[in-house]
C-alpha positions in Angstrom: 13.3 -11.6 -15.0 15.3 -14.1 -17.1 16.2 -14.6 -20.8 14.7 -17.2 -23.0 16.7 -19.2 -25.6 16.0 -16.4 -28.1 17.6 -13.9 -25.8 14.2 -12.1 -25.1 13.8 -11.3 -21.4 10.9 -13.2 -19.8 8.9 -12.5 -16.6 9.5 -15.0 -13.7 6.6 -16.0 -11.5 7.5 -13.6 -8.7 7.9 -10.7 -11.2 4.5 -11.6 -12.7 2.8 -11.6 -9.3 4.4 -8.3 -8.4 3.2 -6.8 -11.7 -0.4 -8.0 -11.1 -0.3 -6.9 -7.5 1.0 -3.4 -8.5 -1.6 -3.1 -11.3 -4.6 -4.2 -9.1 -4.0 -3.7 -5.4 -4.6 -0.1 -4.3 -3.6 0.5 -0.7 -5.8 3.6 -0.6 -8.8 1.4 -1.2 -8.5 0.1 2.4 -8.8 3.4 4.3 -11.3 4.7 1.7 -13.5 1.6 2.2 -13.3 2.0 6.0 -14.2 5.6 5.6 -17.3 4.8 3.5 -18.5 1.7 5.3 -16.4 0.8 8.4 -16.3 -2.9 9.0 -19.4 -3.1 6.8 -17.1 -3.0 3.8 -15.6 -6.4 4.5 -18.6 -8.5 3.4 -18.8 -6.6 0.2 -15.2 -7.2 -0.6 -15.6 -10.9 0.1 -18.9 -11.1 -1.9 -17.3 -9.2 -4.9 -14.2 -11.3 -4.5 -16.1 -14.6 -4.6 -18.7 -13.6 -7.3 -16.4 -11.5 -9.5 -12.7 -11.2 -8.8 -11.6 -14.8 -8.2 -13.8 -16.5 -10.8 -13.0 -13.7 -13.3 -9.2 -14.3 -12.6 -9.8 -18.0 -13.2 -11.5 -17.1 -16.6 -8.5 -15.0 -17.5 -6.2 -17.9 -16.5 -8.0 -20.2 -18.9 -8.1 -17.6 -21.7 -4.4 -16.8 -21.2 -3.3 -20.4 -21.2 -5.3 -21.2 -24.3 -4.1 -18.1 -26.2 -0.6 -17.9 -24.8 0.9 -17.5 -28.4 -1.6 -14.7 -29.2 -0.2 -11.2 -28.7 -3.5 -9.2 -28.5 -4.5 -10.0 -24.9 -8.2 -9.6 -24.2 -8.9 -8.5 -27.7 -7.6 -11.8 -29.2 -9.4 -13.8 -26.5 -12.8 -12.2 -27.3 -12.2 -12.2 -31.1 -11.3 -15.9 -31.2 -14.2 -16.8 -28.9 -17.1 -14.5 -30.2 -16.0 -12.3 -33.1 -13.7 -9.3 -34.0 -16.4 -6.6 -33.9 -17.6 -7.7 -30.4 -13.9 -7.8 -29.3 -13.1 -4.4 -30.7 -16.1 -2.6 -29.1 -15.3 -4.1 -25.6 -11.5 -3.5 -25.8 -11.8 0.1 -27.2 -14.2 1.1 -24.4 -11.8 -0.4 -21.9 -8.8 1.4 -23.4 -10.6 4.8 -23.5 -11.2 4.7 -19.8 -7.4 4.3 -19.2 -6.7 7.4 -21.1 -8.8 9.4 -18.6 -7.2 7.4 -15.8 -3.7 8.6 -17.0 -4.9 12.2 -17.1 -6.2 11.9 -13.5 -3.0 10.3 -12.2 -0.6 12.6 -14.1 -2.1 15.5 -12.1 -3.0 13.6 -8.9 0.4 12.0 -8.3 1.8 15.4 -7.3 -0.5 15.5 -4.3 0.9 12.1 -3.3 4.4 13.4 -3.9 3.7 16.4 -1.7 2.6 14.1 1.2 5.9 12.1 0.7 8.0 15.2 1.2 5.9 17.4 3.6 3.6 15.0 5.3 0.6 16.9 3.9 -0.8 18.3 0.6 0.8 21.6 -0.2 0.1 21.7 -4.0 -2.3 24.6 -3.6 0.7 26.8 -2.9 2.9 25.5 -5.7 3.8 28.0 -8.5 6.1 27.8 -11.5 7.1 30.7 -13.8 4.2 32.8 -12.5 1.6 30.1 -13.1 -1.1 29.4 -10.6 -1.2 26.1 -8.7 -3.6 24.4 -11.1 -1.5 25.4 -14.1 1.7 24.4 -12.3 0.3 20.9 -11.6 -0.7 20.7 -15.2 2.8 21.5 -16.5 4.3 18.9 -14.0 1.7 16.4 -15.3 2.8 16.9 -18.9 6.5 16.4 -17.8 5.4 13.2 -16.0 3.6 11.6 -19.0 6.6 12.5 -21.2 9.0 10.8 -18.7 6.9 7.7 -18.4 6.3 7.3 -22.1 10.0 7.9 -23.0 11.1 5.3 -20.4 8.4 2.7 -21.2 9.2 2.8 -24.9 12.7 1.5 -24.0 11.2 -1.9 -23.3 9.7 -4.3 -20.8 12.8 -4.7 -18.7 12.6 -1.0 -17.8 9.0 -1.3 -16.9 9.6 -4.5 -14.9 12.2 -2.7 -12.7 9.7 0.1 -11.8 6.7 -2.2 -11.2 8.8 -4.5 -9.0 9.8 -1.5 -6.8 6.2 -0.4 -6.8 5.0 -3.9 -5.8 7.6 -4.1 -3.0 6.5 -0.6 -1.7 2.9 -1.6 -1.5 3.7 -4.9 0.2 5.9 -3.0 2.7 3.1 -0.5 3.4 0.7 -3.4 4.2 3.3 -5.0 6.5 3.5 -1.7 8.4 -0.3 -1.6 8.6 -0.4 -5.2 9.9 2.5 -4.9 12.4 1.4 -1.5 13.6 -2.2 -2.5 14.1 -1.2 -5.6 16.0 1.2 -3.6 18.2 -1.6 -1.2 19.1 -3.9 -4.1 19.8 -1.4 -5.6 22.2 -0.5 -2.3 23.8 -4.2 -1.5 24.5 -4.9 -5.0 25.9 -7.0 -6.2 23.0 -9.2 -3.1 22.8 -10.6 -2.1 19.4 -10.8 1.6 18.6 -13.9 0.9 16.4 -15.8 -1.5 18.6 -17.6 -4.6 17.2 -20.9 -4.7 19.1 -22.6 -7.5 17.2 -22.9 -9.0 13.7 -24.6 -5.7 12.6 -21.2 -4.0 12.9 -20.2 -5.9 9.7 -23.3 -4.7 7.9 -24.1 -1.2 9.0 -21.9 1.8 8.1 -20.9 4.4 10.7 -20.9 6.9 7.8 -24.4 8.6 7.7 -24.1 8.9 3.9 -24.3 5.1 3.7 -27.3 4.7 5.8 -29.8 3.7 3.0 -29.9 0.4 1.0 -29.2 2.1 -2.4 -26.0 3.8 -1.2 -24.9 0.5 0.5 -25.5 -1.4 -2.7 -23.6 1.2 -4.7 -20.6 0.3 -2.6 -20.4 -2.9 -4.5 -19.2 -0.8 -7.4 -16.4 0.6 -5.3 -15.3 -3.0 -4.4 -15.3 -3.9 -8.1 -13.2 -0.9 -9.0 -10.8 -2.0 -6.2 -10.3 -5.3 -8.0 -10.0 -3.7 -11.5 -6.9 -4.0 -13.5 -6.1 -7.7 -13.6 -7.2 -7.9 -17.2 -4.3 -5.6 -18.1 -1.8 -8.4 -17.6 -3.6 -10.5 -20.2 -1.1 -9.3 -22.8 1.8 -10.6 -20.7 1.1 -14.3 -21.3 3.7 -14.4 -24.1 6.1 -12.4 -22.0 6.1 -15.0 -19.2 8.6 -17.8 -18.6 6.8 -21.2 -18.9 3.4 -19.5 -19.4 1.3 -22.7 -19.3 2.6 -23.2 -15.7 3.5 -19.8 -14.4 0.7 -17.5 -15.8 -2.2 -19.3 -14.2 -0.3 -19.8 -11.0 0.6 -16.1 -10.9 -2.9 -14.9 -11.5 -4.4 -17.3 -8.9 -1.7 -16.5 -6.3 -2.1 -12.7 -6.8 -5.9 -12.8 -6.8 -6.1 -14.7 -3.5 -3.5 -12.4 -1.8 -5.4 -9.3 -3.0 -8.9 -10.6 -2.0 -7.7 -11.5 1.5 -5.5 -8.4 1.8 -8.3 -6.0 1.3 -10.6 -7.6 3.9 -7.9 -8.0 6.5 -6.7 -4.5 5.9 -10.1 -3.0 6.6 -10.3 -4.9 9.9 -6.8 -3.7 10.9 -7.8 -0.1 10.4 -10.6 -0.5 12.9 -8.1 -1.7 15.5 -6.6 1.8 15.8 -9.2 4.1 14.2 -12.5 5.2 15.7 -14.7 6.4 12.9 -16.5 9.1 14.8 -13.3 10.5 16.5 -11.0 10.4 13.5 -13.0 10.3 10.2 -16.2 12.3 10.9 -14.5 15.7 10.4 -15.5 17.7 7.3 -11.8 18.0 6.5 -11.6 14.3 5.9 -12.5 13.1 2.4 -11.7 10.4 -0.2 -8.6 12.2 -1.4 -6.8 12.4 1.9 -8.3 9.7 4.1 -5.4 7.3 3.5 -3.0 9.8 5.0 -5.3 10.6 7.9 -5.7 6.9 8.8 -1.9 6.2 8.6 -1.0 9.4 10.4 -3.4 8.2 13.1 -1.6 4.8 13.1 1.8 6.5 13.7 0.3 8.6 16.5 -1.4 5.6 18.2 1.7 3.4 18.1 3.8 6.2 19.8 1.0 7.2 22.3 0.1 3.6 23.2 3.7 2.9 24.2 4.2 6.0 26.3 5.3 8.6 23.8 4.7 12.3 24.6 2.0 14.2 22.7 4.7 16.0 20.6 6.5 12.8 19.8 3.3 11.0 18.9 2.3 13.8 16.5 5.7 13.7 14.9 5.5 10.0 14.5 2.1 10.4 12.8 3.6 13.0 10.3 6.4 10.6 9.4 4.0 7.8 8.9 2.0 10.1 6.5 5.3 10.8 4.6 6.0 7.0 4.4 2.5 6.5 2.9 3.2 9.2 0.4 6.5 7.8 -0.7 5.0 4.2 -1.0 2.0 5.5 -3.0 4.3 7.4 -5.3 6.3 4.2 -6.0 3.1 2.1 -6.3 1.3 4.6 -8.7 4.5 4.9 -10.7 4.6 1.1 -11.1 1.0 0.9 -12.1 1.3 3.9 -14.5 4.3 2.2 -16.3 2.3 -1.0 -16.8 -0.9 0.8 -17.9 1.0 3.2 -20.2 1.7 0.4 -22.7 -0.2 -2.8 -21.8 -3.8 -1.8 -22.7 -2.6 -0.1 -25.9 -0.4 -3.0 -26.8 -3.3 -5.4 -26.5 -5.6 -3.2 -28.6 -3.1 -2.8 -31.4 -1.5 -6.3 -31.5 -4.8 -8.1 -31.7 -6.5 -5.9 -34.3 -5.8 -5.8 -38.0 -3.2 -3.2 -38.9 -5.6 -1.6 -41.4 -7.6 -0.3 -38.5 -4.9 2.1 -37.5 -3.7 5.1 -39.6 0.0 5.5 -40.7 2.6 3.8 -38.5 0.4 3.6 -35.4 -0.1 -0.1 -35.8 3.6 -0.9 -35.8 4.9 -2.9 -32.8 8.7 -3.0 -32.5 10.5 -5.1 -29.8 7.2 -5.7 -28.1 6.4 -2.0 -27.8 3.9 0.0 -29.9 6.2 3.0 -29.7 4.4 5.2 -32.3 1.0 4.6 -30.7 2.4 5.3 -27.3 3.6 8.7 -28.4 0.2 9.4 -29.9 -1.3 8.3 -26.6 1.1 10.6 -24.8 0.1 13.5 -27.0 -3.6 12.9 -26.4 -3.1 12.8 -22.6 -1.0 16.0 -22.8 -3.7 17.9 -24.7 -6.3 16.8 -22.1 -4.1 17.8 -19.2 -3.5 21.2 -20.7 -7.2 21.7 -21.4 -8.1 20.9 -17.9 -5.3 22.9 -16.3 -5.5 26.1 -18.5 -9.1 25.9 -19.7 -10.8 27.4 -16.6 -14.0 26.2 -15.0 -15.7 25.1 -18.2 -12.8 22.7 -19.0 -12.8 21.4 -15.4 -16.5 20.7 -15.5 -16.1 19.0 -18.9 -13.4 16.7 -17.5 -15.7 15.8 -14.5 -18.3 14.7 -17.0 -15.6 12.7 -18.8 -14.7 10.9 -15.6 -18.4 10.1 -15.2 -18.5 8.8 -18.7 -15.6 6.4 -18.0 -16.6 5.2 -14.6 -19.1 2.7 -16.1 -17.1 2.3 -19.3 -14.2 1.0 -17.3 -16.1 -2.0 -15.8 -18.5 -2.8 -18.6 -15.7 -4.5 -20.6 -15.5 -7.0 -17.8 -19.0 -8.1 -19.0 -17.7 -8.4 -22.5 -14.9 -10.7 -21.3 -17.0 -12.8 -19.0 -19.7 -12.9 -21.6 -17.2 -14.4 -24.1 -16.1 -17.1 -21.7 -19.0 -19.5 -22.3 -18.5 -19.3 -26.1 -14.8 -19.9 -25.5 -15.5 -23.0 -23.5 -18.0 -24.4 -26.0 -15.6 -24.0 -28.9 -13.9 -27.4 -29.3 -11.4 -26.0 -31.9 -9.7 -24.0 -29.2 -7.0 -26.0 -27.4 -7.3 -25.5 -23.6 -4.1 -26.7 -21.8 -5.3 -25.5 -18.4 -8.9 -25.7 -17.2 -10.3 -24.7 -13.8 -14.0 -24.9 -14.9 -14.1 -28.5 -15.9 -17.6 -28.6 -17.5 -19.6 -26.4 -19.8 -22.3 -26.2 -17.1 -19.9 -24.8 -14.5 -18.6 -22.4 -17.1 -22.1 -21.2 -17.9 -23.0 -20.7 -14.2 -19.9 -18.6 -13.5 -20.3 -16.7 -16.7 -23.8 -15.7 -15.5 -22.7 -15.0 -12.0 -19.7 -12.7 -13.0 -21.6 -10.9 -15.7 -24.6 -10.4 -13.4 -22.4 -9.1 -10.6 -20.8 -6.4 -12.9 -24.2 -5.5 -14.5 -25.9 -5.3 -11.1 -23.1 -3.0 -9.7 -23.2 -0.8 -12.8 -27.0 -0.5 -12.6 -26.8 1.0 -9.1 -23.9 3.2 -10.1 -26.0 4.7 -12.9 -29.3 5.1 -11.0 -27.9 6.2 -7.6 -27.2 9.9 -8.6 -30.6 10.1 -10.2 -32.3 8.9 -7.0 -30.2 11.5 -5.1 -31.5 14.2 -7.5 -28.5 14.4 -9.8 -30.1 13.3 -13.1 -27.2 14.8 -15.1 -24.6 12.4 -13.7 -26.8 9.5 -14.5 -27.2 10.6 -18.1 -23.4 11.1 -18.5 -22.8 7.7 -17.0 -25.0 6.1 -19.6 -23.6 8.4 -22.4 -20.0 7.2 -21.8 -20.4 3.6 -22.8 -22.8 4.6 -25.6 -20.4 7.1 -27.0 -17.3 4.8 -26.9 -19.4 2.0 -28.4 -20.5 4.2 -31.3 -16.9 5.4 -32.0 -15.6 1.8 -31.9 -18.4 0.6 -34.3 -17.7 3.5 -36.7 -14.0 2.7 -36.7 -14.7 -0.9 -37.4 -17.2 -0.1 -40.1 -14.6 2.2 -41.9 -12.1 -0.7 -41.7 -14.6 -3.1 -43.2 -15.4 -0.7 -46.0 -11.7 -0.2 -46.7 -10.9 -3.9 -46.8 -14.0 -4.8 -48.9 -13.1 -2.1 -51.5 -9.5 -3.5 -51.7 -10.8 -7.0 -52.3 -13.3 -5.7 -54.9 
């Protein structure tokens, strides 16, 4: 971080890469991918990296360089390229999904915190002032969102410090995975715990639930989710030192590291983890598989080099604690970025008349009033879920289903706007990766089709499995958020036209 001539602190290249890395790279996606697909996850990460993440990152680079003086991030990009209504619908749907994400993480981060302290999830036994565990976690979640909002409203320099720590923690966690797996490989004489029999090992899943083509194709969505979040940094172009040079370089560098990191990480897990022996238990699930895998790494390192059974188990428990601590720091870093960046992009790009009262005011680069309204919304949802009983919990599950597709559909809005952006000769483009309109059109189609294809299987997979309700809610989410956005924009248009009249 350094100061510009105006005295405003700017992001350096390293700080930008760490912020992107923290916002996008989820270490848990590695053990979760191995749990779902084994080595078979690697081709899907490479495919989605080549057909979505890297070309999409290149698109964001061109957008960001061209609109570096615009403060509205992805909203401004789409608005200048296609139109304001198109931009508002896409950005509003994208923003709404992050509200639900914040509710989830405000509650879920305490499970991670428990693993950091105890080496396991003990939240089911937590109680505060006579409240049950669910209500206690809810109260802690409220305190968490209040703390994050208060700190984040103090400015970008506070957020940068947290995200840098989070980025370093995730990087360190991956170094431990790399060094630990190689140590086990050397100690076992090159033996892989999950054997590679032939090429089919990189296609077929050891998980019986992923034995049919529809389920395997639906994994593409998981890979896309793992790459999600890079669009959040779109609003940081004007916060970056020498943006024409550093912003594209930061996005490209971070995207390549992330794409390679996921694929390599999945392979490393197979070095010390046999799927049938370690992950086939009913006690292993998506919520705890990261701790199970890294606990196993600690155990295997100690056991391979002659440690006793007791010492090896202790080593495994300490490794689980280390994962918990690293994930707390990483989630904290991501949360601080996502607590303000999506909201800032939505508000700074749109007309102030769209927002009631002082919600549209941005001071010192922070939409403080809107952030506190966002905080209040998250608190209400946390309390409803925590104190509302089974009915509220079921409602929130439906809300998560509604946002699963809504979170990735805006990528189609952004990639869909790219060709219009390239064709518009009035937009100055200081940095171009796609040199011709033809290549821009090809990659626009490829990226948009990849996201659409993945979402199609996300939507129909539950219905094929007999869960028609989940399919309906998945469709209903984007539809609902689109209608709300269109209504908001219609009210704004009516208001402005009456003022002109």
